[in-house]
C-alpha positions in Angstrom: 72.5 44.8 75.6 73.9 48.3 74.6 76.8 48.3 72.3 80.2 49.5 73.8 80.5 52.2 71.2 77.0 53.5 72.1 77.9 53.6 75.8 81.1 55.5 75.1 79.2 57.9 72.8 76.5 58.4 75.6 79.3 59.1 78.2 81.0 61.5 75.8 77.7 63.4 75.3 77.1 63.5 79.1 80.6 64.8 79.6 80.3 67.5 76.9 76.9 68.6 78.3 78.3 68.8 81.9 81.4 70.6 80.8 79.4 73.1 78.9 77.1 73.8 81.9 80.0 73.9 84.4 82.3 76.1 82.2 79.3 78.2 81.1 78.6 79.1 84.8 82.3 79.8 85.5 82.6 81.9 82.5 79.5 84.0 83.4 80.9 84.5 86.9 84.3 85.4 85.6 82.7 87.9 83.2 80.8 89.5 86.0 83.9 89.7 88.2 85.8 91.3 85.3 83.1 93.8 84.8 83.1 94.7 88.5 87.0 95.0 88.4 86.8 97.2 85.3 84.4 99.7 87.0 86.6 99.9 90.1 89.8 100.3 87.9 88.0 103.0 85.8 87.1 104.9 88.9 90.6 104.6 90.4 92.3 105.7 87.1 90.1 108.8 87.0 90.6 109.7 90.7 87.0 109.0 91.6 85.9 107.4 94.9 85.1 103.7 94.9 83.1 103.8 98.2 83.5 105.0 101.7 85.1 103.8 105.0 87.1 101.2 103.2 84.1 99.5 101.6 84.2 99.4 97.9 81.4 99.2 95.3 80.4 95.7 94.4 81.7 94.2 97.6 79.4 91.4 99.0 77.7 91.7 102.3 80.2 89.2 103.8 83.2 91.2 102.5 81.8 94.4 104.1 81.0 92.6 107.4 84.6 91.4 107.4 85.8 95.0 107.4 84.1 96.1 110.5 83.5 94.6 114.0 80.3 96.5 114.9 78.2 95.6 111.9 74.5 94.8 112.2 72.0 93.3 109.6 69.1 95.7 109.3 67.3 93.7 106.6 68.3 91.2 103.9 69.9 94.0 101.7 71.2 96.5 104.4 74.0 96.4 106.9 74.4 99.2 109.5 77.0 100.5 111.9 77.4 103.3 114.4 80.6 105.3 114.2 81.9 108.9 114.0 82.5 111.0 110.9 84.1 114.4 111.0 83.8 114.3 114.8 80.1 113.6 114.8 78.1 110.5 115.6 76.6 108.7 112.6 74.9 105.6 111.5 76.3 104.3 108.3 74.1 102.0 106.2 75.4 99.9 103.4 72.8 98.9 100.8 73.2 96.0 98.4 71.6 94.9 95.2 72.0 91.3 94.2 74.5 91.1 97.2 76.7 93.8 95.7 77.3 97.2 97.5 75.7 100.0 95.5 74.7 102.7 98.1 76.2 104.1 101.3 74.0 106.4 103.5 75.5 108.3 106.4 72.8 109.7 108.8 74.1 112.1 111.4 72.7 111.4 114.8 73.7 114.4 116.9 71.2 117.0 118.4 71.5 120.7 118.3 70.1 123.5 120.5 69.6 126.0 117.6 69.2 126.1 113.9 72.4 128.3 113.7 74.3 125.5 115.5 73.0 122.9 113.0 73.7 125.1 110.0 77.3 125.6 111.2 77.7 121.8 111.5 76.2 121.3 108.0 78.7 123.8 106.5 81.6 122.1 108.3 80.7 118.8 106.8 80.5 120.6 103.4 84.0 121.8 104.0 85.3 118.3 105.0 83.6 116.7 101.9 85.2 119.3 99.7 88.6 118.4 101.2 88.0 114.6 100.7 86.2 114.6 97.3 86.9 118.0 95.7 84.8 121.2 95.8 81.2 120.5 96.6 78.5 122.5 94.8 76.8 125.3 96.7 73.7 123.9 98.5 70.4 124.5 96.9 67.0 124.6 98.7 64.3 122.4 97.2 60.6 122.4 98.1 59.1 119.0 98.1 55.8 118.6 96.4 53.6 116.6 98.7 52.2 113.3 97.6 48.5 112.7 97.9 48.7 111.4 101.5 50.4 114.7 102.5 53.2 112.9 104.3 55.8 115.4 103.0 53.8 118.6 103.5 55.9 121.7 104.3 59.2 119.9 103.9 62.3 121.4 102.3 65.7 119.9 101.4 69.0 121.7 101.3 71.1 119.7 98.9 74.6 119.8 97.5 75.4 117.2 94.9 78.7 116.1 93.2 79.1 113.7 90.4 82.5 111.9 90.1 82.4 109.6 87.1 79.9 106.9 88.1 80.0 107.8 91.8 77.5 110.4 93.0 77.7 112.2 96.3 74.8 114.1 97.9 75.0 116.0 101.2 71.6 117.1 102.3 69.4 118.3 105.2 65.7 117.8 105.5 63.8 120.6 107.3 60.2 119.9 108.4 58.3 121.8 111.2 61.5 122.9 112.9 63.0 119.5 113.0 66.0 118.6 110.9 67.9 115.6 109.5 71.3 115.5 107.8 72.6 112.8 105.5 75.3 112.0 103.1 74.4 109.6 100.3 77.0 108.1 98.0 76.0 105.7 95.3 77.3 104.0 92.2 75.3 105.2 89.2 74.8 103.5 85.8 77.6 103.7 83.2 78.2 107.2 81.8 77.1 107.7 78.2 
């Protein structure tokens, strides 16, 4: 028969171990939440964007889904929705890492009859982005070096990039064989050094 003092000691050890495990998990979660809050606070204090369309960096998939009625799950790490931006149809995709929002990609979905019409639309978006986020850089043309499978042969990118603290904004068009595609990519980068 086990001595009463030994039983009490064993119960006390179990309680201490369980408390350590439970409070250790809570503390880790609290630390992560505080780190997320600190990043958002830092961005706000410096006047930098914390996301797009009301979705903020580090939101969970469920929090983003709760913002919008017309959200679809593309894959386990991506939510998408069709909407309009600057008077043009888009598909917005929200990309998550460890269930935290890290990247938002806007893909314009309209068609144009001429390259001039397309260029005018691109520069209008540049203007709107400058109004919303501050002056965008002048777009620069980049030739893409094709990989060994030649998938990207003869492709060019026209790109304008703006860094706002830890938030990066890229507005780009891809040109290949007279076809074009336009995107805005906003993402949260690693901590500034």
